[in-house]
C-alpha positions in Angstrom: 10.5 -36.7 29.2 13.2 -37.6 31.2 12.2 -37.2 34.8 15.0 -34.3 36.6 15.4 -32.3 33.7 13.5 -29.0 33.2 12.9 -27.1 30.6 14.0 -23.1 30.1 10.9 -21.9 29.8 9.9 -23.3 32.6 13.3 -22.8 35.0 13.0 -19.2 34.1 9.1 -18.5 35.6 9.7 -20.8 38.2 13.1 -18.0 39.2 10.9 -15.2 38.7 9.2 -14.9 42.6 12.3 -15.6 44.4 14.3 -13.4 42.3 11.3 -10.6 42.8 11.1 -11.1 46.9 15.2 -11.1 47.5 15.4 -8.0 45.0 11.7 -6.3 47.3 13.5 -7.1 51.1 16.8 -5.1 49.7 15.0 -2.6 49.0 12.9 -2.4 51.9 16.0 -2.7 54.0 17.7 0.4 52.2 14.6 2.4 51.7 14.4 1.6 56.1 17.8 3.3 56.0 16.7 6.1 54.2 13.9 6.8 56.6 16.0 6.6 59.8 18.3 9.7 59.1 17.5 12.7 61.0 14.7 15.3 59.8 16.8 17.6 59.4 19.6 15.7 57.5 16.5 13.8 55.4 16.1 17.8 54.4 19.1 19.0 54.2 20.3 17.9 50.8 17.5 20.0 49.5 18.8 22.8 51.4 22.8 21.5 50.4 21.6 21.4 46.6 20.5 24.9 47.1 23.8 26.2 48.0 25.2 24.6 45.6 26.8 21.5 48.0 26.8 18.7 49.1 28.7 17.1 52.2 29.4 13.5 52.9 26.1 13.0 54.9 24.1 13.9 51.9 25.8 12.1 48.9 25.7 9.3 51.5 21.7 10.3 51.4 21.8 10.3 47.7 23.0 7.4 46.6 21.4 5.5 49.1 17.5 7.1 47.9 18.9 6.0 44.1 19.7 2.7 44.8 16.6 2.1 46.4 15.1 3.7 43.9 16.3 1.3 41.3 16.3 -1.5 43.9 12.2 -1.4 44.0 11.1 -1.0 40.3 13.7 -4.4 39.9 11.5 -6.0 42.9 8.2 -4.5 41.0 9.4 -6.4 38.1 9.8 -9.4 40.0 6.4 -9.1 41.5 5.1 -8.8 38.1 6.7 -12.0 38.0 4.6 -13.9 40.2 2.2 -13.8 37.5 3.6 -15.6 34.6 2.3 -18.1 33.3 5.1 -21.2 33.4 5.4 -23.7 31.1 3.6 -27.1 31.5 5.8 -30.1 31.3 3.0 -31.5 29.0 3.7 -28.7 26.9 7.6 -28.7 27.0 6.9 -32.4 26.6 4.8 -31.9 23.3 7.3 -29.5 22.4 9.8 -31.8 22.1 7.9 -34.9 20.7 7.0 -32.4 18.2 10.6 -31.7 17.2 11.5 -35.1 17.4 8.9 -36.2 15.0 9.6 -33.7 12.6 13.2 -35.0 12.4 12.3 -38.7 12.3 9.5 -38.3 10.2 9.3 -35.2 7.5 5.7 -34.6 6.0 5.7 -35.4 2.2 2.9 -33.6 -0.3 1.5 -35.6 -2.5 0.6 -33.0 -5.3 -1.6 -33.8 -8.0 1.5 -34.7 -10.4 2.6 -37.1 -7.8 -0.6 -38.4 -7.7 -1.5 -38.3 -11.3 2.0 -40.6 -12.2 1.0 -43.0 -9.8 -2.3 -43.4 -10.4 -1.2 -44.0 -14.3 0.6 -46.3 -13.3 -2.4 -48.0 -11.0 -4.3 -47.9 -14.4 -2.2 -48.8 -16.9 -1.6 -52.0 -14.5 -4.5 -53.4 -14.5 -5.7 -52.6 -17.8 -3.9 -53.1 -20.4 -5.9 -52.0 -23.7 -5.1 -48.5 -22.2 -1.6 -46.9 -23.5 -0.1 -44.1 -21.2 -1.6 -40.9 -22.5 -5.0 -42.7 -21.7 -4.0 -43.8 -18.5 -2.6 -40.3 -17.7 -5.9 -39.0 -18.7 -8.1 -40.5 -16.3 -6.1 -40.6 -13.5 -6.3 -36.5 -14.2 -10.4 -36.9 -14.0 -10.1 -39.3 -10.9 -7.5 -36.9 -9.3 -9.8 -33.5 -10.5 -13.2 -35.2 -9.4 -11.7 -36.1 -5.7 -10.1 -33.0 -5.5 -13.3 -31.4 -6.4 -15.2 -33.1 -3.5 -12.2 -33.2 -0.6 -11.9 -37.0 -0.5 -8.7 -38.7 -1.3 -8.1 -39.5 -4.9 -6.2 -43.0 -4.0 -9.2 -44.3 -2.3 -11.8 -43.7 -5.8 -9.3 -45.3 -7.2 -9.6 -48.1 -5.4 -13.0 -48.1 -5.7 -13.2 -48.5 -9.7 -10.9 -50.9 -9.8 -12.9 -53.0 -7.5 -15.8 -52.2 -9.2 -14.7 -52.2 -12.8 -10.5 -52.4 -13.2 -11.1 -49.0 -15.0 -13.4 -49.9 -17.8 -15.7 -46.7 -18.3 -17.8 -49.3 -20.8 -18.5 -52.3 -18.1 -21.8 -53.2 -17.1 -23.0 -55.4 -14.8 -25.2 -58.5 -14.5 -27.7 -56.5 -12.5 -27.1 -53.6 -15.1 -24.8 -51.2 -12.8 -22.8 -49.2 -15.8 -19.1 -47.6 -16.0 -16.2 -46.9 -13.9 -18.0 -47.0 -10.9 -21.0 -49.5 -11.7 -24.1 -47.0 -10.8 -27.4 -48.7 -11.5 -29.5 -45.6 -13.4 -32.1 -45.7 -10.8 -28.7 -45.1 -8.2 -27.5 -42.4 -10.7 -30.7 -40.3 -11.1 -31.7 -40.5 -7.4 -28.4 -39.3 -6.2 -28.1 -36.6 -8.7 -31.3 -35.0 -7.4 -30.3 -35.8 -3.6 -27.1 -34.1 -4.3 -28.3 -31.5 -6.6 -26.7 -32.8 -10.0 -27.5 -32.5 -13.6 -28.7 -36.1 -14.5 -27.4 -36.9 -18.3 -29.3 -40.1 -18.8 -28.3 -43.6 -19.1 -25.5 -42.8 -21.7 -24.2 -40.4 -19.2 -22.8 -43.2 -17.1 -21.3 -44.0 -19.7 -18.6 -40.6 -19.2 -15.5 -41.3 -17.1 -15.6 -37.7 -15.0 -19.6 -38.0 -14.7 -19.6 -41.4 -13.2 -17.1 -40.8 -11.2 -18.5 -37.2 -9.8 -22.1 -39.4 -9.1 -19.9 -42.2 -8.0 -18.0 -39.6 -5.0 -21.4 -38.2 -4.2 -23.2 -41.7 -3.9 -19.7 -42.5 -1.4 -20.6 -39.0 0.7 -24.2 -39.6 1.0 -23.9 -43.1 2.6 -21.3 -41.3 4.9 -23.3 -38.4 5.8 -26.9 -39.9 5.8 -26.9 -43.1 7.4 -23.4 -42.3 9.4 -21.9 -45.1 8.4 -17.8 -46.0 9.3 -15.3 -46.0 6.1 -16.0 -50.1 6.0 -19.9 -49.8 6.6 -19.6 -47.1 3.4 -18.4 -49.5 1.3 -20.4 -52.6 1.8 -23.6 -50.3 1.7 -22.0 -49.4 -1.5 -21.3 -52.6 -3.3 -24.4 -54.6 -0.8 -26.8 -51.2 -0.4 -27.5 -49.7 2.4 -31.1 -51.4 2.8 -29.5 -54.4 3.2 -27.0 -53.3 5.8 -29.8 -51.9 8.1 -31.3 -54.5 7.8 -28.5 -56.9 8.8 -27.9 -54.9 11.6 -31.4 -54.6 13.3 -31.2 -58.8 13.2 -27.6 -58.9 14.7 -26.3 -60.2 11.3 -23.5 -59.1 9.0 -22.5 -58.6 5.4 -21.4 -61.8 3.3 -18.4 -63.0 3.3 -17.6 -61.7 0.1 -19.0 -58.4 0.7 -16.4 -58.0 3.5 -13.8 -58.6 1.6 -14.8 -56.2 -0.9 -14.8 -54.0 1.6 -11.6 -55.4 3.0 -9.6 -55.2 0.1 -10.2 -51.8 -1.5 -9.4 -50.4 2.5 -6.2 -52.6 2.6 -5.2 -50.9 -1.5 -6.0 -48.0 -0.6 -3.6 -48.0 2.6 -0.2 -49.4 0.4 -1.0 -47.0 -2.4 -1.0 -44.2 -0.5 2.3 -45.4 2.0 4.6 -46.5 -1.3 3.6 -43.7 -3.1 4.5 -41.3 -0.1 8.1 -43.2 0.3 8.5 -43.0 -3.3 7.8 -39.4 -3.5 10.0 -38.8 -0.8 13.0 -40.9 -2.5 12.4 -38.4 -6.0 11.0 -35.3 -4.8 13.6 -34.1 -7.0 13.7 -36.5 -10.2 11.3 -36.6 -12.9 11.0 -40.3 -12.8 7.6 -41.1 -11.9 7.0 -42.8 -8.6 7.0 -47.0 -9.2 3.8 -47.8 -7.1 3.4 -51.5 -7.2 
């Protein structure tokens, strides 16, 4: 906020006490003039009013009396203004900054349709065997399962890319299965912890079920151990027990695991920025936004 400038609401708040004090002094002076008139003169308006006539002095007193009453009423309003809260400089600055932010960076809402289009293109670029319809179907599953758990679909997409490159039939050399590469023992354990139905090992090849369990496992790691987002990814890939043991020893995860987490976070950030920009520029177009 530029020094020397005063917010309009703040200026109004500061002016009320001075206006009230000035009007109060004026009204007191006028009332004093009326009260200093002789007793018979102050009693005379009622008497003359009964007779239906007013002389010059009665007219003068009547005008001053009404004027004093009016000024007194205004003075009361001014005094009430003393208790009126003024707009602080911080509030005024925040208001100006908010308006400035809205002008420079307009808010862009990433709706489900835009997310599905963007994620479908990411899938197509990383899994050439899936056609456009299959990519769109998988993207819809990712968005639906992520939104149901309050997780960013683009974040889940980044995890799936790192784990299986969008192959629902992928199996690791350690026996992890499906899109989010879950071990059967982990899948069964997390289904019990999160009160989800366990569909057996074969269920891990089902895209929707595998993603549901994978998201549940990510949330479990974050909530159970208080991990940061990076630590959650490291624990997901390396195992929470290994991460906790390394912490106690003052060590860290292997370089390959740290790079795994950093890659997911970096891609998630880039995809979200690029998709937001494309949605903003193509908001009135039916063309799918190019994410990468």
